[in-house]
VOKEMAR-193003 format. One record per residue (C-alpha): residue in three letters; x, y, z. Coordinates in steps of 0.1 Angstrom, whole numbers. Example, Ala and Ser with C-alpha at 12.3 -4.5 7.8 and 13.67 -1.06 7.14 Angstrom:
// residues 2
site resn: ALA | X: 123 | Y: -45 | Z: 78
site resn: SER | X: 137 | Y: -11 | Z: 71
This chain:
// residues 260
site resn: MET | X: 586 | Y: -140 | Z: -66
site resn: SER | X: 559 | Y: -162 | Z: -81
site resn: MET | X: 545 | Y: -148 | Z: -113
site resn: SER | X: 513 | Y: -170 | Z: -113
site resn: VAL | X: 479 | Y: -153 | Z: -115
site resn: ALA | X: 463 | Y: -151 | Z: -81
site resn: LYS | X: 428 | Y: -163 | Z: -76
site resn: LEU | X: 405 | Y: -137 | Z: -61
site resn: ILE | X: 380 | Y: -147 | Z: -33
site resn: GLN | X: 355 | Y: -121 | Z: -21
site resn: SER | X: 327 | Y: -142 | Z: -6
site resn: PRO | X: 326 | Y: -158 | Z: 29
site resn: ALA | X: 305 | Y: -186 | Z: 14
site resn: ASN | X: 334 | Y: -196 | Z: -9
site resn: ALA | X: 342 | Y: -233 | Z: -2
site resn: ALA | X: 379 | Y: -228 | Z: 0
site resn: PHE | X: 376 | Y: -199 | Z: 24
site resn: ARG | X: 353 | Y: -219 | Z: 46
site resn: ARG | X: 379 | Y: -247 | Z: 48
site resn: TRP | X: 406 | Y: -222 | Z: 57
site resn: GLU | X: 385 | Y: -206 | Z: 84
site resn: ALA | X: 379 | Y: -241 | Z: 99
site resn: LEU | X: 417 | Y: -243 | Z: 104
site resn: LEU | X: 415 | Y: -218 | Z: 132
site resn: GLU | X: 403 | Y: -246 | Z: 154
site resn: SER | X: 418 | Y: -280 | Z: 162
site resn: ARG | X: 387 | Y: -299 | Z: 149
site resn: GLY | X: 391 | Y: -283 | Z: 115
site resn: ILE | X: 428 | Y: -290 | Z: 114
site resn: ARG | X: 421 | Y: -327 | Z: 121
site resn: LYS | X: 392 | Y: -329 | Z: 96
site resn: HIS | X: 410 | Y: -313 | Z: 67
site resn: GLY | X: 446 | Y: -323 | Z: 74
site resn: ARG | X: 458 | Y: -287 | Z: 69
site resn: PHE | X: 470 | Y: -258 | Z: 90
site resn: LEU | X: 475 | Y: -220 | Z: 87
site resn: LEU | X: 509 | Y: -204 | Z: 94
site resn: ALA | X: 513 | Y: -167 | Z: 101
site resn: GLY | X: 542 | Y: -143 | Z: 108
site resn: ARG | X: 564 | Y: -119 | Z: 91
site resn: LYS | X: 595 | Y: -139 | Z: 100
site resn: LEU | X: 579 | Y: -174 | Z: 101
site resn: VAL | X: 563 | Y: -174 | Z: 67
site resn: PRO | X: 594 | Y: -166 | Z: 46
site resn: GLU | X: 615 | Y: -190 | Z: 68
site resn: ALA | X: 591 | Y: -218 | Z: 63
site resn: LEU | X: 589 | Y: -213 | Z: 26
site resn: ALA | X: 627 | Y: -213 | Z: 24
site resn: ASN | X: 632 | Y: -244 | Z: 45
site resn: TRP | X: 601 | Y: -266 | Z: 41
site resn: PRO | X: 584 | Y: -255 | Z: 8
site resn: HIS | X: 571 | Y: -291 | Z: 3
site resn: ARG | X: 548 | Y: -287 | Z: 33
site resn: PHE | X: 527 | Y: -259 | Z: 18
site resn: GLU | X: 501 | Y: -258 | Z: -9
site resn: ALA | X: 488 | Y: -222 | Z: -9
site resn: ILE | X: 496 | Y: -186 | Z: 1
site resn: LEU | X: 468 | Y: -162 | Z: 11
site resn: ARG | X: 472 | Y: -124 | Z: 9
site resn: PRO | X: 450 | Y: -94 | Z: 12
site resn: GLU | X: 434 | Y: -83 | Z: -20
site resn: ALA | X: 452 | Y: -50 | Z: -23
site resn: VAL | X: 486 | Y: -60 | Z: -9
site resn: GLU | X: 514 | Y: -74 | Z: -31
site resn: GLU | X: 537 | Y: -101 | Z: -19
site resn: GLY | X: 572 | Y: -88 | Z: -11
site resn: GLY | X: 605 | Y: -98 | Z: 4
site resn: PHE | X: 604 | Y: -135 | Z: -3
site resn: SER | X: 599 | Y: -159 | Z: -32
site resn: VAL | X: 570 | Y: -183 | Z: -36
site resn: PRO | X: 582 | Y: -217 | Z: -48
site resn: PRO | X: 566 | Y: -234 | Z: -78
site resn: GLY | X: 535 | Y: -255 | Z: -71
site resn: ILE | X: 521 | Y: -232 | Z: -44
site resn: GLU | X: 488 | Y: -215 | Z: -54
site resn: THR | X: 483 | Y: -179 | Z: -47
site resn: TYR | X: 450 | Y: -165 | Z: -35
site resn: ARG | X: 439 | Y: -129 | Z: -30
site resn: LEU | X: 413 | Y: -124 | Z: -3
site resn: ALA | X: 390 | Y: -94 | Z: 3
site resn: ARG | X: 404 | Y: -76 | Z: 33
site resn: PRO | X: 375 | Y: -86 | Z: 57
site resn: LEU | X: 380 | Y: -123 | Z: 48
site resn: PHE | X: 418 | Y: -121 | Z: 52
site resn: ASP | X: 414 | Y: -104 | Z: 86
site resn: ARG | X: 392 | Y: -133 | Z: 98
site resn: LEU | X: 420 | Y: -157 | Z: 91
site resn: ASP | X: 448 | Y: -134 | Z: 102
site resn: VAL | X: 439 | Y: -139 | Z: 139
site resn: SER | X: 474 | Y: -126 | Z: 150
site resn: GLY | X: 469 | Y: -94 | Z: 131
site resn: THR | X: 501 | Y: -97 | Z: 111
site resn: GLY | X: 488 | Y: -81 | Z: 79
site resn: PHE | X: 513 | Y: -104 | Z: 62
site resn: PRO | X: 505 | Y: -133 | Z: 38
site resn: LEU | X: 494 | Y: -166 | Z: 53
site resn: LEU | X: 505 | Y: -201 | Z: 43
site resn: VAL | X: 482 | Y: -231 | Z: 40
site resn: GLY | X: 502 | Y: -263 | Z: 49
site resn: ARG | X: 496 | Y: -300 | Z: 49
site resn: LEU | X: 498 | Y: -318 | Z: 82
site resn: PRO | X: 529 | Y: -340 | Z: 86
site resn: ASP | X: 526 | Y: -376 | Z: 96
site resn: MET | X: 523 | Y: -378 | Z: 134
site resn: PRO | X: 522 | Y: -416 | Z: 142
site resn: ALA | X: 507 | Y: -431 | Z: 173
site resn: ALA | X: 531 | Y: -433 | Z: 202
site resn: ASP | X: 544 | Y: -467 | Z: 212
site resn: LEU | X: 557 | Y: -463 | Z: 247
site resn: THR | X: 565 | Y: -500 | Z: 251
site resn: GLN | X: 597 | Y: -494 | Z: 231
site resn: PRO | X: 627 | Y: -479 | Z: 250
site resn: PRO | X: 634 | Y: -442 | Z: 245
site resn: GLN | X: 661 | Y: -431 | Z: 221
site resn: GLY | X: 677 | Y: -399 | Z: 233
site resn: LEU | X: 655 | Y: -375 | Z: 253
site resn: GLU | X: 618 | Y: -380 | Z: 246
site resn: LEU | X: 594 | Y: -355 | Z: 260
site resn: VAL | X: 558 | Y: -365 | Z: 270
site resn: ALA | X: 534 | Y: -336 | Z: 275
site resn: GLY | X: 497 | Y: -330 | Z: 280
site resn: LEU | X: 496 | Y: -292 | Z: 279
site resn: GLY | X: 462 | Y: -281 | Z: 268
site resn: ASP | X: 469 | Y: -244 | Z: 262
site resn: PRO | X: 482 | Y: -239 | Z: 226
site resn: VAL | X: 505 | Y: -210 | Z: 236
site resn: ASN | X: 521 | Y: -229 | Z: 264
site resn: LEU | X: 525 | Y: -259 | Z: 241
site resn: GLY | X: 541 | Y: -237 | Z: 214
site resn: ALA | X: 566 | Y: -224 | Z: 239
site resn: LEU | X: 574 | Y: -259 | Z: 249
site resn: LEU | X: 579 | Y: -270 | Z: 213
site resn: ARG | X: 604 | Y: -241 | Z: 209
site resn: SER | X: 624 | Y: -252 | Z: 239
site resn: ALA | X: 622 | Y: -289 | Z: 228
site resn: ALA | X: 638 | Y: -280 | Z: 194
site resn: ALA | X: 664 | Y: -257 | Z: 211
site resn: PHE | X: 676 | Y: -284 | Z: 235
site resn: GLY | X: 677 | Y: -314 | Z: 212
site resn: VAL | X: 646 | Y: -334 | Z: 221
site resn: ALA | X: 646 | Y: -365 | Z: 199
site resn: ARG | X: 608 | Y: -370 | Z: 200
site resn: LEU | X: 578 | Y: -352 | Z: 214
site resn: ILE | X: 549 | Y: -374 | Z: 226
site resn: LEU | X: 516 | Y: -356 | Z: 230
site resn: LEU | X: 490 | Y: -370 | Z: 254
site resn: GLU | X: 454 | Y: -370 | Z: 243
site resn: GLU | X: 447 | Y: -339 | Z: 265
site resn: ALA | X: 473 | Y: -318 | Z: 247
site resn: ALA | X: 465 | Y: -290 | Z: 223
site resn: HIS | X: 471 | Y: -295 | Z: 186
site resn: PRO | X: 507 | Y: -287 | Z: 177
site resn: PHE | X: 496 | Y: -271 | Z: 144
site resn: HIS | X: 469 | Y: -248 | Z: 160
site resn: PRO | X: 476 | Y: -212 | Z: 148
site resn: ARG | X: 483 | Y: -200 | Z: 183
site resn: CYS | X: 507 | Y: -229 | Z: 190
site resn: LEU | X: 526 | Y: -223 | Z: 157
site resn: ARG | X: 529 | Y: -186 | Z: 165
site resn: ALA | X: 545 | Y: -193 | Z: 199
site resn: ALA | X: 566 | Y: -222 | Z: 186
site resn: ALA | X: 585 | Y: -202 | Z: 159
site resn: ASN | X: 584 | Y: -230 | Z: 134
site resn: ALA | X: 597 | Y: -255 | Z: 159
site resn: PRO | X: 571 | Y: -282 | Z: 149
site resn: PHE | X: 588 | Y: -286 | Z: 115
site resn: ARG | X: 621 | Y: -294 | Z: 133
site resn: LEU | X: 606 | Y: -321 | Z: 157
site resn: SER | X: 595 | Y: -357 | Z: 155
site resn: ILE | X: 560 | Y: -356 | Z: 170
site resn: SER | X: 538 | Y: -386 | Z: 181
site resn: ARG | X: 502 | Y: -382 | Z: 193
site resn: GLY | X: 475 | Y: -402 | Z: 211
site resn: ALA | X: 493 | Y: -415 | Z: 242
site resn: THR | X: 473 | Y: -417 | Z: 274
site resn: TRP | X: 482 | Y: -415 | Z: 311
site resn: ALA | X: 473 | Y: -452 | Z: 313
site resn: ASP | X: 498 | Y: -460 | Z: 285
site resn: LEU | X: 526 | Y: -445 | Z: 307
site resn: ALA | X: 519 | Y: -472 | Z: 333
site resn: GLY | X: 533 | Y: -498 | Z: 308
site resn: ALA | X: 560 | Y: -476 | Z: 293
site resn: ALA | X: 595 | Y: -488 | Z: 289
site resn: VAL | X: 619 | Y: -472 | Z: 314
site resn: PRO | X: 636 | Y: -450 | Z: 323
site resn: LEU | X: 606 | Y: -427 | Z: 329
site resn: HIS | X: 611 | Y: -394 | Z: 348
site resn: ALA | X: 586 | Y: -366 | Z: 357
site resn: LEU | X: 588 | Y: -331 | Z: 369
site resn: ASP | X: 571 | Y: -327 | Z: 403
site resn: LEU | X: 571 | Y: -303 | Z: 433
site resn: THR | X: 587 | Y: -332 | Z: 453
site resn: GLY | X: 615 | Y: -354 | Z: 442
site resn: GLU | X: 652 | Y: -354 | Z: 436
site resn: ASP | X: 668 | Y: -320 | Z: 433
site resn: LEU | X: 674 | Y: -314 | Z: 397
site resn: ARG | X: 708 | Y: -297 | Z: 405
site resn: HIS | X: 722 | Y: -330 | Z: 416
site resn: PHE | X: 705 | Y: -353 | Z: 392
site resn: ARG | X: 727 | Y: -374 | Z: 369
site resn: TRP | X: 709 | Y: -374 | Z: 336
site resn: PRO | X: 708 | Y: -407 | Z: 316
site resn: ARG | X: 714 | Y: -404 | Z: 279
site resn: HIS | X: 681 | Y: -420 | Z: 270
site resn: LEU | X: 649 | Y: -413 | Z: 289
site resn: ARG | X: 614 | Y: -401 | Z: 287
site resn: LEU | X: 606 | Y: -369 | Z: 306
site resn: VAL | X: 569 | Y: -364 | Z: 316
site resn: LEU | X: 553 | Y: -330 | Z: 320
site resn: GLY | X: 518 | Y: -329 | Z: 336
site resn: GLU | X: 488 | Y: -308 | Z: 326
site resn: GLU | X: 487 | Y: -272 | Z: 337
site resn: GLY | X: 472 | Y: -270 | Z: 372
site resn: LEU | X: 466 | Y: -307 | Z: 375
site resn: GLY | X: 501 | Y: -321 | Z: 378
site resn: LEU | X: 508 | Y: -358 | Z: 376
site resn: PRO | X: 483 | Y: -386 | Z: 383
site resn: ARG | X: 489 | Y: -407 | Z: 414
site resn: GLY | X: 507 | Y: -439 | Z: 409
site resn: LEU | X: 527 | Y: -428 | Z: 378
site resn: PRO | X: 557 | Y: -451 | Z: 378
site resn: ALA | X: 583 | Y: -424 | Z: 373
site resn: THR | X: 613 | Y: -410 | Z: 391
site resn: ARG | X: 603 | Y: -376 | Z: 404
site resn: LEU | X: 625 | Y: -346 | Z: 398
site resn: SER | X: 621 | Y: -312 | Z: 415
site resn: ILE | X: 634 | Y: -277 | Z: 406
site resn: PRO | X: 644 | Y: -257 | Z: 437
site resn: THR | X: 631 | Y: -222 | Z: 439
site resn: SER | X: 631 | Y: -193 | Z: 464
site resn: GLY | X: 597 | Y: -204 | Z: 476
site resn: ARG | X: 581 | Y: -171 | Z: 469
site resn: VAL | X: 557 | Y: -187 | Z: 444
site resn: GLU | X: 539 | Y: -219 | Z: 447
site resn: SER | X: 552 | Y: -234 | Z: 415
site resn: LEU | X: 567 | Y: -226 | Z: 381
site resn: ASN | X: 549 | Y: -224 | Z: 349
site resn: ALA | X: 549 | Y: -258 | Z: 333
site resn: THR | X: 568 | Y: -247 | Z: 302
site resn: VAL | X: 594 | Y: -228 | Z: 322
site resn: ALA | X: 600 | Y: -259 | Z: 344
site resn: ALA | X: 603 | Y: -281 | Z: 314
site resn: SER | X: 628 | Y: -257 | Z: 297
site resn: LEU | X: 650 | Y: -258 | Z: 328
site resn: ALA | X: 650 | Y: -296 | Z: 328
site resn: LEU | X: 657 | Y: -298 | Z: 291
site resn: TYR | X: 686 | Y: -275 | Z: 294
site resn: GLY | X: 700 | Y: -296 | Z: 322
site resn: TRP | X: 699 | Y: -327 | Z: 301
site resn: PHE | X: 714 | Y: -308 | Z: 271
site resn: VAL | X: 743 | Y: -295 | Z: 292
site resn: ALA | X: 749 | Y: -330 | Z: 307
site resn: TRP | X: 754 | Y: -345 | Z: 273
site resn: GLY | X: 774 | Y: -317 | Z: 258
site resn: GLY | X: 749 | Y: -308 | Z: 231
site resn: GLU | X: 752 | Y: -343 | Z: 216
site resn: ALA | X: 715 | Y: -345 | Z: 208
site resn: PRO | X: 710 | Y: -352 | Z: 171
site resn: ALA | X: 701 | Y: -322 | Z: 150
site resn: ARG | X: 668 | Y: -321 | Z: 132
């Protein structure tokens, strides 16, 4: 456990607190290049595995840290309980971490894919977080986020992702127009297309997942893949559909995807 003296913050006008509060939204995350991580399991795990990504730990004024060590070089702050609660949007009551955003280079779709690369435009942070978790579980080599996608380090996304963003290579900024000139093979999940049960997965490909409710744009130059269902519902949740497809690729290649 860190023995450094914690700095006490009691005013909502404090400049540091105002920066942290801005990290509750995507705009603030982009502006400051920082993010907040919450969770009784996620915080100790992140500190143990990726301590270099974090610069500060925030805890309620009257609550001591416990159960995990704080590496050297990470500042400790004690916040008045009302201030802490404003940042602890998940209601964990557990110390929060302030991290530095990793490099997320612009996507270059003109280069051929290496392994399974997942292209996604999910705008809901929770859905994107669940997708990140499946992507890490099934060996996705790279996640390419379209402009419409939620920020992968939004607090709600991180909560759902269970630290998966730290295990993935993530690129941002691709557009639907970019996909028109993307190197093949390009595949996409759709309600119509080849039955996923009989599809022979290539080792290297890009799999495209459309936006929730909007699906894929017309004219997208991709092989369509469909997931058969009972027909009792109109369609599957986008994250569920993607997870089924990722598992299919993972099984086809015997779990040979590179670990990250």
